[in-house]
C-alpha positions in Angstrom: 1.8 2.2 18.8 4.6 3.9 20.7 8.1 2.6 20.0 10.8 3.4 22.6 14.5 2.5 23.1 16.1 1.7 26.4 19.6 0.4 27.4 18.3 -2.0 30.0 15.0 -3.8 30.8 12.4 -1.5 32.4 11.4 -1.9 36.0 8.0 -3.2 36.8 5.4 -5.5 35.3 5.8 -6.1 31.5 5.9 -8.8 28.9 9.4 -9.7 27.8 10.1 -11.1 24.3 13.3 -12.4 22.6 13.9 -13.2 19.0 15.0 -16.8 18.2 16.5 -18.1 15.0 15.6 -21.4 13.6 16.6 -24.3 15.8 18.4 -21.9 18.1 17.2 -20.8 21.5 18.6 -17.8 23.4 21.6 -18.9 25.5 20.4 -17.4 28.7 17.0 -19.1 28.6 15.9 -20.9 31.7 16.0 -24.7 31.5 12.3 -25.0 32.1 11.5 -22.6 29.3 13.9 -24.3 26.9 12.3 -27.7 27.6 8.8 -26.2 27.3 9.7 -24.7 23.9 11.0 -28.1 22.8 7.9 -29.9 24.0 5.7 -27.3 22.2 7.7 -28.0 19.0 8.9 -24.5 18.8 11.6 -24.5 16.0 12.1 -20.7 15.6 10.3 -20.7 12.3 9.4 -17.2 11.0 6.4 -16.0 12.8 6.2 -18.9 15.3 5.5 -18.0 18.9 6.2 -19.8 22.2 5.1 -18.4 25.6 6.1 -19.4 29.1 6.8 -18.0 32.5 10.0 -17.8 34.6 11.1 -16.4 37.9 13.7 -13.7 37.7 14.9 -11.6 40.6 12.0 -12.8 42.7 9.4 -11.9 40.2 7.4 -14.0 37.7 8.1 -12.9 34.2 5.9 -13.6 31.2 8.3 -14.5 28.4 7.6 -14.9 24.6 10.0 -16.3 22.0 9.4 -15.1 18.4 10.8 -17.1 15.6 12.8 -15.4 12.8 13.8 -18.3 10.7 17.3 -19.1 9.6 19.7 -16.1 9.8 21.1 -16.9 6.4 17.8 -17.5 4.6 16.6 -15.4 1.7 14.1 -12.8 2.8 15.7 -12.3 6.2 14.1 -8.9 6.7 10.7 -10.2 5.9 11.2 -13.0 8.4 12.2 -10.6 11.1 9.1 -8.6 10.3 7.0 -11.8 10.7 8.6 -12.3 14.1 7.6 -8.8 15.3 4.2 -9.1 13.6 3.5 -12.4 15.4 4.1 -10.7 18.7 1.7 -7.9 17.9 -1.0 -10.3 16.7 -0.7 -12.4 19.9 -0.5 -9.7 22.5 -2.4 -6.7 21.0 -5.6 -7.5 23.0 -4.0 -9.7 25.7 -4.3 -7.2 28.5 -0.5 -6.4 28.4 0.2 -2.7 28.0 4.0 -2.9 27.5 6.1 -5.3 25.5 9.9 -5.2 26.0 11.9 -6.9 23.2 15.4 -7.9 24.4 18.0 -7.3 21.7 21.0 -7.1 24.1 22.6 -10.4 23.0 23.9 -8.5 19.9 22.6 -11.1 17.4 20.7 -8.6 15.3 22.0 -5.6 13.4 20.4 -2.1 13.6 18.5 -2.8 10.4 17.3 -6.1 11.7 15.9 -4.5 14.8 14.1 -1.9 12.7 12.6 -4.8 10.7 11.3 -6.5 13.9 9.8 -3.2 15.1 8.2 -2.5 11.6 6.5 -5.9 11.8 5.2 -5.1 15.3 3.8 -1.7 14.2 2.2 -2.8 10.9 0.5 -5.8 12.4 -0.8 -3.7 15.4 -2.7 -1.3 13.1 -6.5 -1.5 13.4 -9.3 0.8 12.5 -11.6 0.9 15.5 -13.0 4.4 15.0 -16.6 3.2 14.5 -16.6 0.2 16.8 -18.4 1.5 20.0 -19.4 -1.8 21.7 -16.2 -3.8 21.8 -15.8 -6.1 24.8 -12.8 -5.5 27.1 -11.1 -8.6 25.7 -11.6 -7.3 22.2 -10.0 -3.9 22.9 -6.4 -3.3 22.1 -4.4 -3.1 25.3 -0.8 -3.0 24.0 0.4 0.6 24.0 4.2 0.6 24.1 7.0 -1.5 22.7 10.5 -1.0 24.2 13.5 -2.1 22.2 16.0 -3.0 24.9 19.8 -3.1 24.3 19.5 -2.5 20.6 22.8 -1.9 18.8 24.1 1.5 17.7 22.3 2.9 14.8 19.0 1.1 15.6 17.1 4.3 16.5 18.3 5.9 13.2 17.2 2.8 11.2 13.9 2.9 13.0 13.3 6.5 12.1 13.4 5.5 8.4 11.3 2.4 9.0 8.7 4.5 11.0 8.3 6.8 8.0 7.5 3.8 5.9 5.0 2.6 8.5 3.4 6.0 8.4 2.9 5.6 4.7 1.5 2.1 4.9 -0.9 3.1 7.6 -2.1 6.1 5.7 -2.8 3.9 2.7 -4.8 1.5 4.9 -6.7 4.3 6.5 -7.8 5.8 3.1 -8.8 2.3 1.9 -10.7 1.4 5.1 -12.7 4.5 5.7 -16.3 4.3 4.5 -17.3 6.1 1.3 -19.3 8.7 3.2 -16.1 9.7 4.9 -13.6 9.4 2.0 -14.7 11.1 -1.2 -12.7 13.3 -3.6 -12.7 16.5 -1.5 -12.2 14.7 1.9 -9.4 12.6 0.3 -7.6 15.9 -0.5 -8.2 17.3 3.0 -6.8 14.2 4.6 -3.7 14.5 2.4 -3.3 18.2 3.3 -3.3 17.2 7.0 -0.9 14.3 6.7 1.6 16.2 4.5 1.5 19.3 6.5 5.1 20.1 7.7 6.7 17.5 5.5 7.9 20.0 2.8 5.9 18.4 0.1 3.9 20.6 -2.2 0.2 19.8 -3.0 -1.5 21.0 -6.2 -5.3 20.6 -6.4 -7.4 21.0 -9.6 -11.1 21.5 -9.1 -13.7 20.7 -11.8 -13.5 24.2 -13.3 -9.8 23.9 -13.8 -10.1 20.4 -15.2 -12.9 21.6 -17.6 -10.5 24.3 -18.9 -8.0 21.6 -19.6 -10.6 19.5 -21.4 -10.4 16.5 -19.1 -13.7 15.1 -20.5 -12.9 11.5 -19.6 -12.2 12.0 -15.9 -15.0 14.5 -15.5 -17.4 12.2 -17.4 -17.0 9.5 -14.7 -17.8 11.9 -11.9 -20.7 13.8 -13.5 -23.3 11.5 -12.1 -22.2 12.1 -8.5 -23.1 14.9 -6.0 -19.5 14.8 -4.9 -17.2 17.0 -7.1 -14.2 15.4 -8.7 -10.6 16.5 -8.0 -7.1 16.0 -9.3 -4.4 16.0 -6.7 -0.6 16.2 -7.3 1.9 15.7 -4.4 5.4 17.0 -5.3 8.4 15.9 -3.4 11.7 17.4 -4.6 14.4 15.7 -2.5 17.2 16.6 -4.9 18.6 15.5 -8.2 18.5 17.3 -11.5 17.0 14.5 -13.6 13.3 14.6 -14.8 10.9 13.5 -12.1 9.5 10.0 -11.7 5.7 10.2 -11.5 3.3 7.8 -9.8 -0.4 8.0 -10.8 -3.2 6.5 -8.8 -6.8 5.6 -9.7 -9.0 7.2 -7.0 -12.6 6.1 -7.5 -13.7 6.6 -4.0 -16.9 4.6 -4.5 -17.8 2.7 -7.6 -21.4 1.6 -8.2 -20.6 0.9 -11.8 -22.7 3.9 -12.9 -25.5 3.1 -15.4 -23.8 -0.3 -15.9 -24.7 -1.0 -12.3 -22.8 -3.6 -10.4 -24.7 -6.4 -8.5 -25.8 -5.4 -5.1 -23.9 -8.2 -3.3 -20.4 -7.1 -2.5 -20.9 -3.5 -3.7 -20.0 -2.2 -0.3 -16.4 -3.4 -1.0 -16.2 -0.8 -3.8 -15.0 1.8 -1.3 -11.6 0.4 -1.9 -11.7 1.1 -5.6 -9.4 4.0 -4.7 -6.7 1.6 -3.6 -4.3 2.8 -6.3 -4.7 6.4 -5.2 -4.3 5.3 -1.6 -1.0 3.5 -2.5 0.3 6.6 -4.2 -0.6 8.9 -1.3 0.9 6.5 1.2 4.0 6.0 -0.8 4.5 9.7 -1.2 4.0 10.2 2.5 6.7 7.7 3.3 9.1 9.4 0.9 8.4 12.9 2.4 8.6 11.7 6.0 12.0 10.1 5.5 13.2 12.9 3.3 14.0 10.8 0.3 16.8 12.1 -1.9 14.8 11.9 -5.1 12.5 14.0 -7.3 9.1 12.2 -7.2 5.6 13.3 -7.9 2.3 11.5 -7.0 -0.8 12.3 -9.0 -4.3 10.9 -8.1 -7.5 11.3 -10.0 -10.4 11.4 -7.6 -14.0 10.7 -8.6 -17.2 9.0 -7.4 -19.0 6.8 -10.0 -22.8 7.0 -9.4 -25.9 6.2 -11.5 -27.5 9.6 -11.5 -29.7 11.0 -14.3 -26.7 13.1 -15.3 -24.3 10.1 -15.4 -22.6 9.0 -18.6 -24.4 6.3 -20.6 -23.2 3.2 -22.5 -22.7 4.5 -26.0 -21.6 8.0 -25.1 -18.5 9.4 -26.6 -16.1 11.4 -24.4 -13.2 13.6 -25.4 -10.1 13.2 -23.3 -7.5 15.9 -22.5 -5.2 14.3 -25.1 -7.9 15.0 -27.8 -8.5 11.3 -28.3 -12.2 10.3 -28.3 -13.5 7.4 -26.3 -16.6 5.4 -26.9 -18.0 4.3 -23.6 -19.4 0.8 -23.9 -19.5 0.1 -20.2 -19.6 2.8 -17.5 -18.2 0.3 -15.0 -14.9 0.4 -16.9 -14.4 3.9 -15.5 -11.0 3.7 -13.9 -9.2 3.8 -17.2 -11.2 7.0 -18.1 -9.9 8.6 -14.9 -6.3 7.5 -15.5 -6.1 8.5 -19.1 -6.6 12.1 -18.3 -4.5 12.0 -15.2 -1.6 10.3 -17.1 -1.8 12.8 -19.9 -1.9 15.8 -17.6 1.1 14.4 -15.5 3.2 14.0 -18.6 2.3 17.4 -20.0 2.8 19.2 -16.7 5.9 17.5 -15.4 7.7 15.9 -18.4 8.6 12.8 -16.3 11.4 10.4 -17.1 9.3 7.4 -16.0 5.6 7.1 -15.1 4.0 4.3 -13.1 0.3 4.0 -12.4 -1.5 2.0 -9.8 -5.1 1.0 -10.1 -7.7 -1.5 -8.9 -8.6 -1.7 -12.6 -10.0 -5.1 -13.6 -11.7 -8.1 -12.0 -10.0 -10.1 -14.6 -6.7 -9.6 -12.7 -8.1 -11.6 -9.8 -9.0 -14.4 -12.2 -5.4 -14.3 -13.5 -3.3 -13.9 -10.4 -5.7 -14.2 -7.4 -4.5 -12.4 -4.3 -0.8 -13.4 -4.6 0.5 -10.9 -7.1 -0.5 -7.6 -8.8 -0.1 -7.5 -12.5 2.4 -5.2 -14.2 2.4 -4.2 -17.8 5.1 -2.0 -19.3 6.5 -0.5 -22.5 10.1 -0.6 -21.0 11.9 -3.7 -19.9 14.3 -1.9 -17.6 11.4 -0.2 -15.8 9.5 -3.5 -15.5 12.5 -5.3 -14.1 13.1 -2.5 -11.5 9.5 -2.8 -10.4 9.6 -6.6 -10.2 12.7 -6.4 -8.1 11.2 -3.8 -5.8 8.1 -6.0 -5.4 10.2 -8.9 -4.4 12.2 -6.8 -1.8 9.2 -5.0 -0.4 6.8 -8.0 -0.3 4.3 -6.1 -2.6 4.8 -8.7 -5.3 4.3 -8.2 -9.0 4.0 -10.5 -12.1 4.5 -9.2 -15.6 1.9 -9.7 -18.3 2.2 -9.0 -22.0 1.2 -6.1 -24.3 1.0 -6.2 -28.1 -0.6 -4.9 -31.3 -3.0 -7.9 -31.5 -4.4 -7.0 -28.1 -4.5 -3.3 -29.0 -6.8 -3.9 -32.0 -9.4 -5.3 -29.6 -10.2 -1.8 -28.4 -10.5 -0.1 -31.7 -13.9 1.7 -32.0 -16.1 2.0 -35.1 -17.1 5.6 -34.2 -14.3 7.0 -32.0 -10.6 6.7 -31.5 -10.9 3.9 -28.9 -13.5 2.1 -26.9 -13.2 1.7 -23.2 -13.7 -2.1 -23.1 -12.7 -5.0 -25.4 -14.1 -8.5 -25.4 -14.1 -10.6 -22.3 -10.9 -12.5 -23.0 -7.7 -10.7 -21.9 -9.6 -8.1 -20.0 -6.7 -6.9 -17.9 -4.5 -6.7 -21.0 -6.9 -4.6 -23.1 -7.3 -2.3 -20.1 -3.5 -1.8 -20.1 -3.6 -1.3 -23.9 -6.1 1.4 -23.4 -3.8 3.3 -21.0 -0.8 2.9 -23.3 -2.6 4.9 -25.9 -2.2 7.9 -23.7 1.5 7.5 -23.0 3.7 10.0 -24.8 6.5 9.0 -27.1 9.8 8.4 -25.3 8.2 8.0 -21.8 8.9 4.8 -19.9 5.6 3.6 -18.5 4.3 0.8 -16.3 0.8 0.0 -15.2 0.2 -2.0 -12.0 -3.3 -3.6 -11.7 -3.6 -4.1 -8.0 -7.2 -5.2 -7.9 -6.5 -8.4 -5.9 -4.1 -6.9 -3.5 -5.4 -3.8 -1.6 -8.0 -5.7 0.4 -7.9 -9.1 2.1 -10.6 -11.2 3.6 -8.1 -12.9 5.9 -5.1 -11.7 8.0 -1.6 -11.7 6.5 1.7 -11.8 8.1 1.8 -8.0 8.8 -1.9 -7.0 8.5 -5.2 -7.7 10.0 -7.9 -8.7 7.5 -9.1 -5.7 5.5 -6.8 -3.1 4.0 -3.3 -4.4 3.3 -1.6 -1.1 2.5 -0.3 -2.7 -0.8 1.7 -0.4 -3.0 3.1 2.1 -0.5 6.1 -0.2 0.3 6.6 -1.0 -3.4 6.8 2.7 -4.2 9.2 3.4 -1.4 11.5 0.4 -2.3 11.4 1.3 -6.0 12.6 4.9 -5.2 15.3 3.6 -2.8 16.7 1.2 -5.3 16.5 3.2 -8.6 16.6 6.9 -7.6 18.5 6.9 -4.3 20.7 3.8 -4.6 
């Protein structure tokens, strides 16, 4: 989607849109359009659309009103995004090629305009690379959005918002691509391409390097696959002398469950079991593209979990990089095996001040929170509160769940230091307790279980059904508020 700025309306045939606040129509609206909007019960609610036609300067103009809710309502930027997103959803395949949004009345600030445009771009994202037989009416037609008469500073504000859109879209792409296209090595290659020229530094560990570091847990998960495992670090040093903040992502590019094989129905969805890694990669891309003034590192453990004759078995004992031994009772509880080595390596290598991991870790999280919130667990109240606040501001919502010694006892093993699953109750909590055993003393840590959030079976305000891009915005907002603010 091409976003342009212009001082006046373009000449020629185009769709014209205006943003309307709740119960308020634009002052220059033709009487017929105003009465039509009233008859259609258009109230200017966030995301509401009204369409009509008017004659202007001898030409018939197609005009849309997009509701942005009350100007003093909480979540104003989110409502403005909904206004832009509603325009994209309605007109993406409408046959219109150009959408001009008129901001010349001065009612919106530069940041408000950027929010509207961000909504347009995020909702317009689709992955059509493999769809070869779309009918004309199914093909996207909308190519350009022109912001007309935007206030001073709007283009600068959009540059920052566009970097965020880049990150969200990259997360969506990684999550959406099929598993024969995204696997550990190709994930790294895609990141190399996206981060080229940003100034970020990429570090890649192959299996030989991880073997020398004794990453027996991560390597154990991938040993049944023909696809070699990788560990990727993305370093962005935008300034500041304090220890870095590190984000770690689970990158199981396809999860069959291994020997503990998943049911066949729905297994195709397990291409998004790398949603945590996708969130970290997309978040880091947003930071690098907008030149964030912060010292941040993203680390992703990349494996494929397959039921080969060489795969780990239930009952095997693995030795992690930390030296802790792990009794594997269920090979489908593999994400925590990937993360424990990635977390230990990140702490050893970079000595972070704070470390936050993102993972589609447990089905139990969907039972607890559905698709409304991701769960967050933390050993540090300040870090947890900062993440909760960033979730509220970004729209990538979080809900805190508990940790405690009683839960930790549930993963004690009779023959090793820890077992990789506890009993069925509190499954998300015992998974978090497992990860906490690999957090070094004095390091503030949080674990975000995003299992219910990276993929949606129905459209949202700013996404088509499928990959939501969850996590990229959360990372960006967290960095803005706690490291740059």
